C-alpha positions in Angstrom: 34.5 -13.9 86.2 35.8 -17.4 86.0 39.5 -17.1 85.1 39.8 -20.9 84.3 36.9 -20.5 81.6 38.8 -17.6 80.1 42.0 -19.4 79.8 40.3 -22.6 78.5 38.3 -20.5 75.8 41.4 -19.0 74.8 43.1 -22.3 74.3 40.0 -23.8 72.5 40.9 -22.5 69.0 43.4 -24.1 66.6 44.7 -20.8 65.4 45.5 -19.7 68.8 47.2 -22.9 69.7 49.3 -22.4 66.4 50.2 -18.9 67.8 51.2 -20.3 71.1 53.3 -23.0 69.4 54.9 -20.3 67.2 55.9 -18.2 70.2 57.4 -21.2 72.2 61.0 -20.2 71.0 60.6 -16.7 71.9 59.1 -13.2 71.2 57.9 -12.4 67.8 56.6 -9.3 66.0 52.9 -9.2 64.8 54.5 -8.7 61.4 55.8 -12.4 61.8 52.8 -13.9 63.2 50.3 -12.7 60.5 52.1 -14.6 57.7 52.7 -17.6 59.7 49.1 -17.8 60.6 47.8 -17.0 57.2 45.0 -15.1 58.4 44.1 -11.3 58.0 45.8 -8.8 60.2 42.3 -7.9 62.0 41.7 -11.7 62.6 45.2 -12.4 63.9 44.9 -9.2 66.1 41.7 -10.6 67.8 43.3 -13.9 68.4 46.3 -12.2 70.0 44.0 -10.1 72.0 42.1 -13.1 73.4 45.4 -14.8 74.4 46.7 -11.5 76.0 43.2 -10.9 77.9 43.5 -14.6 79.2 47.1 -14.0 80.5 48.7 -16.4 78.2 50.7 -13.8 76.3 52.4 -10.7 77.2 53.1 -7.8 74.8 55.5 -4.8 74.4 55.6 -2.0 72.0 58.8 -1.1 70.2 58.0 1.9 68.0 55.2 0.9 65.6 55.9 -2.7 66.2 54.0 -4.8 68.7 56.0 -7.9 70.0 54.2 -10.8 71.8 55.8 -13.5 74.0 54.5 -16.3 76.2 53.7 -14.9 79.7 54.1 -18.2 81.5 55.5 -21.3 80.0 53.4 -23.5 82.2 50.8 -23.1 79.5 52.8 -25.8 77.6 52.5 -28.1 80.5 48.8 -27.6 80.4 48.7 -28.3 76.7 50.8 -31.5 77.2 48.4 -32.7 79.9 45.6 -32.2 77.4 47.3 -34.1 74.7 48.0 -37.0 77.2 44.2 -37.0 78.0 43.3 -37.1 74.4 45.8 -39.9 73.7 44.3 -42.0 76.5 40.9 -41.5 75.0 42.2 -42.7 71.6 43.9 -45.8 72.8 40.9 -48.1 72.7 40.2 -46.8 69.2 43.8 -47.7 68.0 43.6 -51.2 69.7 40.3 -51.8 67.9 41.9 -50.6 64.5 44.9 -52.9 65.0 42.8 -55.8 65.9 40.6 -55.3 62.8 43.8 -55.1 60.7 45.0 -58.5 61.9 41.6 -60.1 61.5 
């Protein structure tokens, strides 16, 4: 199994990135994640399972509540690197648009 592929696949979904961003300030119950995401409980649970299986999230059980948190905050560094990569790719497009505006 290629763990890199597993992690990158887990990050390759807007809903899962939204969950990660939501958890950046700390642990949250599934009951908080579902309304924030605006998806069905089963869909949200599948996204959480994918992130958990990829080692991005950790979870604990408190009675009937399931609480999720970021397992390793270096995931945010990885996301920032991806954002920087994308911004660099977009710079030529921005320059072209700016040049067209001034012509």
